[in-house]
C-alpha positions in Angstrom: -55.7 -10.3 56.4 -53.2 -9.7 53.5 -54.0 -12.1 50.5 -51.1 -14.7 49.6 -49.8 -14.7 46.0 -48.8 -18.1 44.9 -45.3 -18.3 43.3 -46.4 -19.5 39.8 -48.6 -16.5 39.9 -45.6 -14.3 40.8 -43.4 -15.4 38.4 -46.4 -15.2 35.8 -47.0 -11.5 36.7 -43.1 -10.9 36.5 -42.6 -12.0 33.2 -46.1 -9.9 32.1 -44.7 -6.7 33.5 -41.4 -7.4 31.5 -42.7 -8.0 28.4 -44.8 -4.4 29.1 -41.9 -2.4 30.1 -39.8 -3.7 27.4 -39.3 -0.8 24.9 -40.6 -1.2 21.5 -37.8 -2.1 18.6 -36.0 1.1 17.8 -36.8 2.3 14.3 -34.1 3.9 11.8 -34.4 7.4 11.9 -34.7 9.2 8.8 -31.3 10.6 8.7 -30.0 6.6 9.2 -32.4 5.5 6.4 -30.9 8.7 4.4 -27.6 7.9 4.9 -28.0 4.0 4.0 -29.8 4.5 0.9 -26.9 7.2 -0.5 -24.4 4.1 0.3 -27.2 1.6 -2.0 -26.8 4.2 -4.2 -22.7 4.7 -4.4 -22.4 0.8 -4.0 -24.8 0.2 -7.5 -23.0 3.1 -8.9 -19.9 1.6 -8.6 -21.2 -1.8 -9.9 -22.4 -0.3 -13.0 -19.1 1.4 -13.4 -17.2 -1.8 -13.6 -19.9 -3.6 -15.6 -19.1 -0.7 -18.3 -15.2 -0.3 -18.4 -14.7 -3.7 -17.4 -16.9 -6.7 -17.9 -18.7 -5.1 -20.8 -15.0 -4.9 -22.5 -13.8 -8.4 -21.5 -17.0 -10.0 -23.3 -16.5 -8.0 -26.2 -12.9 -9.1 -26.5 -14.1 -12.6 -26.3 -16.7 -12.3 -28.5 -14.3 -10.7 -31.4 -11.9 -13.5 -30.7 -14.2 -16.4 -31.1 -16.6 -14.7 -33.8 -14.2 -12.8 -36.1 -11.8 -14.1 -38.5 -9.6 -11.1 -39.1 -9.1 -11.7 -35.0 -8.4 -15.6 -35.0 -5.5 -15.0 -37.7 -3.6 -13.2 -34.9 -3.3 -16.2 -33.0 -1.0 -17.7 -35.8 2.3 -15.7 -35.0 5.7 -16.1 -36.6 8.4 -17.7 -34.6 9.8 -13.9 -33.8 6.5 -12.7 -32.6 6.1 -16.0 -30.6 10.0 -15.2 -28.9 8.9 -11.6 -28.1 5.8 -12.8 -26.8 6.9 -15.7 -24.8 9.9 -13.2 -23.4 7.4 -10.4 -22.6 5.3 -12.7 -20.7 7.9 -14.2 -18.7 9.3 -10.7 -18.1 5.8 -9.6 -16.9 5.1 -12.6 -14.4 8.8 -12.3 -13.2 8.7 -8.8 -12.7 5.6 -8.8 -11.0 6.7 -11.7 -8.5 9.9 -9.9 -7.8 8.4 -6.4 -7.0 5.8 -8.3 -4.5 8.4 -10.0 -2.7 10.7 -6.5 -2.4 7.3 -4.7 -1.3 6.1 -7.0 1.4 9.2 -7.2 2.9 10.1 -3.8 2.9 6.5 -2.7 3.4 5.8 -5.2 6.5 8.9 -3.6 8.1 7.8 -0.3 7.9 4.3 -0.9 9.2 5.6 -2.7 11.8 7.8 0.7 12.8 4.2 2.6 12.3 2.6 0.7 15.0 5.1 0.6 17.4 6.1 4.3 17.2 4.3 7.3 18.8 1.3 9.1 17.6 3.3 12.0 16.6 5.9 9.7 14.9 3.3 7.6 13.3 1.3 11.0 11.6 4.7 12.3 10.3 5.7 9.1 9.0 2.2 8.1 7.6 2.4 11.6 5.9 5.3 10.5 4.1 4.1 7.4 2.7 0.8 9.0 1.6 2.4 12.3 0.1 3.7 10.6 -3.0 0.8 9.9 -4.2 -0.5 13.8 -4.5 2.6 13.4 -7.5 1.9 11.8 -11.1 3.8 8.7 -11.4 5.4 9.9 -14.4 6.7 13.0 -12.3 8.2 10.2 -9.8 9.6 8.2 -12.4 11.5 11.2 -14.3 12.5 12.6 -10.7 14.0 9.1 -10.1 15.8 9.0 -13.7 17.2 12.3 -12.7 18.2 11.2 -9.5 19.9 8.2 -10.5 21.5 9.7 -13.6 25.2 9.9 -14.3 25.3 13.2 -12.8 22.6 13.0 -10.3 22.8 13.2 -6.5 23.4 9.4 -5.9 26.2 9.4 -8.2 27.7 12.6 -7.0 27.3 11.6 -3.8 28.9 8.5 -4.0 32.3 10.1 -5.8 32.3 12.8 -2.9 32.2 10.4 -0.6 35.2 8.7 -2.4 33.2 5.2 -3.0 33.3 5.2 -6.9 35.9 7.3 -9.6 33.2 7.3 -12.1 29.3 7.6 -12.5 27.7 4.0 -12.3 25.0 3.4 -14.7 22.2 3.0 -12.6 19.5 4.2 -14.9 17.9 2.0 -18.0 18.4 -1.0 -16.0 16.5 -3.9 -14.2 17.5 -2.4 -11.1 16.2 0.6 -11.7 12.9 -1.0 -13.1 12.6 -2.6 -9.7 13.3 0.5 -7.9 10.7 2.3 -9.6 8.1 0.2 -9.0 8.8 -0.6 -5.2 8.9 3.1 -4.7 5.3 3.1 -6.4 3.5 0.4 -4.9 5.1 0.1 -1.7 2.5 2.3 0.0 -0.3 -0.4 -0.7 1.3 -3.2 1.2 2.4 -0.4 4.6 -1.7 0.6 4.7 -2.8 -3.1 4.1 0.0 -4.8 7.1 -0.7 -1.5 9.0 -4.4 -2.0 9.0 -4.3 -5.7 10.2 -1.4 -5.1 12.7 -3.4 -2.1 14.4 -6.4 -4.6 14.6 -4.2 -7.1 16.7 -5.9 -7.4 19.9 -2.7 -5.9 22.4 -3.9 -8.5 25.2 -2.5 -11.5 23.2 0.8 -10.0 23.5 0.7 -9.8 27.4 -0.6 -13.4 27.4 2.1 -14.5 25.1 4.5 -13.1 27.2 3.7 -14.4 30.3 3.5 -17.8 28.9 7.3 -17.4 28.2 7.1 -16.3 24.9 10.2 -13.9 23.9 10.0 -11.0 21.1 11.0 -13.9 18.1 8.3 -15.8 20.1 5.3 -13.4 19.8 6.2 -12.3 16.6 6.3 -15.9 15.1 3.2 -17.4 17.1 0.9 -14.4 17.3 2.0 -10.8 15.2 2.9 -12.4 11.9 -0.4 -15.3 11.9 -2.8 -12.5 12.6 -1.3 -9.7 10.0 -1.1 -12.4 7.2 -4.8 -10.9 5.8 -3.1 -8.0 5.6 0.2 -9.1 3.4 -2.3 -11.1 1.4 -4.1 -8.2 0.6 -0.7 -6.3 -0.4 0.5 -8.7 -2.2 -2.3 -9.1 -4.2 -2.5 -6.0 -5.0 1.0 -5.0 -6.1 1.1 -8.4 -8.2 -2.1 -6.9 -10.3 -1.2 -3.7 -10.6 2.7 -4.9 -11.6 0.9 -7.6 -14.5 -0.3 -4.5 -16.2 2.7 -1.6 -15.4 3.3 0.3 -18.2 4.9 3.4 -17.4 8.0 2.9 -15.4 9.5 0.0 -17.4 9.2 1.9 -20.1 10.8 4.8 -19.1 13.7 3.4 -16.7 13.7 -0.2 -17.3 16.3 -1.7 -19.7 15.9 -3.0 -23.4 15.0 -6.5 -22.3 12.5 -5.6 -19.8 9.6 -5.3 -22.2 6.6 -6.1 -20.9 3.1 -7.3 -21.7 1.6 -3.7 -21.3 4.1 -2.3 -23.6 3.6 -4.9 -26.3 -0.1 -4.0 -26.1 0.5 -0.5 -26.8 3.2 -0.6 -29.7 0.1 -3.6 -31.2 -1.9 -1.0 -31.0 -0.6 2.5 -32.0 2.0 1.0 -34.3 0.1 -1.4 -36.1 -3.4 -1.6 -35.4 -3.4 -5.2 -34.4 -6.3 -4.9 -31.9 -6.6 -9.0 -32.3 -3.0 -9.6 -31.0 -3.2 -7.2 -28.3 -6.2 -8.9 -26.8 -4.3 -11.8 -27.1 -1.9 -10.7 -25.0 -4.5 -8.9 -22.8 -6.6 -12.3 -21.8 -4.0 -14.2 -19.9 -3.9 -11.1 -17.8 -6.9 -10.5 -17.1 -7.9 -14.5 -16.6 -4.9 -14.5 -14.0 -6.2 -11.5 -12.0 -9.8 -13.1 -12.1 -8.1 -16.5 -10.5 -6.3 -14.6 -8.1 -9.0 -12.8 -6.9 -10.9 -16.2 -6.7 -8.3 -17.8 -4.7 -8.2 -15.1 -2.5 -11.8 -14.6 -1.7 -12.1 -18.2 -1.3 -8.9 -18.5 1.2 -8.7 -14.9 2.9 -12.1 -13.5 2.5 -12.5 -9.7 0.9 -14.0 -8.6 3.7 -10.4 -9.2 5.8 -9.2 -6.8 3.2 -10.2 -4.4 4.9 -8.4 -4.9 8.0 -10.3 -7.8 9.7 -6.5 -9.0 10.8 -8.1 -9.9 14.3 -10.0 -8.8 17.4 -9.4 -5.2 18.3 -8.4 -5.0 22.2 -6.8 -2.1 24.3 -4.1 0.2 22.9 
């Protein structure tokens, strides 16, 4: 006669069998451990490089400014010097803000178009966005000077079309400087916004349309809010880079478009006034660090890498 097993015993046996049958926790393979250690080495190398070429110089500048009487004397500017410095500071922030706004508008349009075209066209357009980075900024700026010159291709085309009778003055103006900065910095916004747009779950669009939202409603309530991390990241990058812009404003800007970076160069190379250069640089460093802290506080650096939304079906 078969022996009856109590339900509690059956449950206990099942739990024990499951515990016995459970596979051991997987261990990291030698290759994976090696890869992890390599990433750690790269991370520490980057941190050491940043410490050597950013943190140490900044600390040295602050120390010299506080403890060196020669540097402290540079804080006393004449009236003319103060006017020039304030004008350069105003130009720097104004140029950075306008350039950032132009790049955000143009970059968002390009990124939105890239997300909504076919794969083949997307590859071609993405290549057109990235290929200019293979060319030096100086060469690209000089190319823009040639194209916008009095005998450049733009003026020649306008004259041939009968739109103008005499060549227009396009280079060495404020508008030319903005054009040069935008064509250099636009890809930063395109890439960050494209990453955020590509990460949005496509099922959200379907759900929004099923609830009666039109094209503008889907964009305003779904696309734009979820792509804001990319917008913030691109804006921060463009603004910070423009704060230190030197080549493009110096080569193609107008006489009144002097920036802080140009004043720093002049004070160091022409007059050897390192103290004045430090005084001019410190506000830019402080503002850059504040922007980074604010961005990290309200958005997060991890979202700069493209965490615009949950990935879904493509």
